[in-house]
C-alpha positions as MATLAB code, in Angstrom:
seq = 'MARPGLNSYNWGDAYYDGIGANPWLNRGPEARGQMDATVRYRVAGDWIVKLQAKNILNEDLYLGYDRNLRERRAEMKKGQSFFLNVIYRP';
ca = [
      -7.576   36.869  -24.224;
      -7.405   33.658  -22.204;
      -4.137   32.697  -20.645;
      -3.386   28.968  -20.548;
      -4.701   27.325  -17.420;
      -2.362   26.074  -14.744;
      -3.076   22.738  -13.119;
      -0.939   21.448  -10.301;
      -0.896   18.449   -8.042;
       0.967   19.276   -4.852;
       2.319   16.538   -2.598;
       3.270   16.890    1.038;
       4.987   14.010    2.780;
       4.192   13.012    6.357;
       6.118   14.877    9.040;
       6.222   15.183   12.796;
       4.837   18.335   14.365;
       5.227   16.924   17.866;
       7.724   14.491   19.343;
       6.401   12.485   22.273;
       8.175   11.067   25.312;
       7.840    7.668   23.591;
       7.913    6.902   19.842;
       4.219    5.914   19.879;
       3.348    9.421   21.113;
       4.852   11.215   18.086;
       2.213   13.069   16.092;
       1.775   14.947   12.819;
      -0.067   15.088    9.483;
      -0.006   12.058    7.199;
       1.204   12.377    3.601;
      -1.337   13.975    1.269;
      -1.866   15.470   -2.141;
      -4.011   18.304   -3.450;
      -4.973   19.288   -6.991;
      -5.470   22.980   -7.833;
      -6.234   24.870  -11.061;
      -6.085   28.514  -12.170;
      -7.232   30.257  -15.355;
      -6.727   33.962  -16.183;
      -8.570   36.096  -18.719;
      -7.432   39.576  -19.716;
     -10.460   41.799  -20.322;
     -10.682   45.482  -21.307;
      -6.914   45.995  -21.529;
      -5.959   46.654  -17.891;
      -8.300   44.196  -16.205;
      -7.699   40.514  -15.474;
     -10.282   38.005  -14.280;
      -8.761   35.020  -12.483;
     -10.675   31.835  -11.660;
      -9.164   29.456   -9.101;
     -10.151   26.043   -7.793;
      -8.374   24.595   -4.742;
      -8.480   20.962   -3.637;
     -10.453   19.872   -6.713;
     -10.361   16.193   -5.709;
     -11.717   17.052   -2.245;
      -8.822   15.361   -0.403;
      -8.998   15.393    3.391;
      -6.094   15.948    5.775;
      -5.451   13.136    8.249;
      -3.473   13.540   11.436;
      -1.662   10.524   12.805;
       0.476    9.390   15.692;
       2.948    6.591   16.425;
       6.389    5.932   15.003;
       5.314    6.201   11.355;
       2.142    8.292   11.890;
       0.123    5.241   10.871;
      -2.391    5.440   13.701;
      -5.077    7.930   12.738;
      -6.082   10.392   15.445;
      -8.080   13.004   13.526;
      -9.494   13.910   10.124;
      -9.779   17.466    8.854;
     -12.274   18.041    6.069;
     -10.730   20.838    4.031;
     -13.337   20.778    1.291;
     -13.092   22.418   -2.101;
     -12.618   26.162   -2.558;
     -13.398   28.303   -5.577;
     -12.305   31.905   -6.080;
     -13.011   34.693   -8.533;
     -10.491   37.564   -8.548;
     -10.792   40.798  -10.489;
      -7.399   42.476  -10.886;
      -6.596   45.957  -12.207;
      -3.084   46.139  -13.624;
      -2.352   49.292  -15.650;
];
């Protein structure tokens, strides 16, 4: 029996992970979003098969600096991830 799928779009606002001696030396990740999805199937009574997809839209993470983190200093390519879980739950 298939369980309804769960889709989510998660948003993270920009934040400082380092405060510099001057405002233009502040640094941190820029705001970003990520879409994920999960579907579960119950098979053979006590077994569940779960399919997951993370970062479906292939969004990258950008790190910035300056007062508003508007100056880009790095890009992290997270890529998409796909998982298959087999769960035994008596």
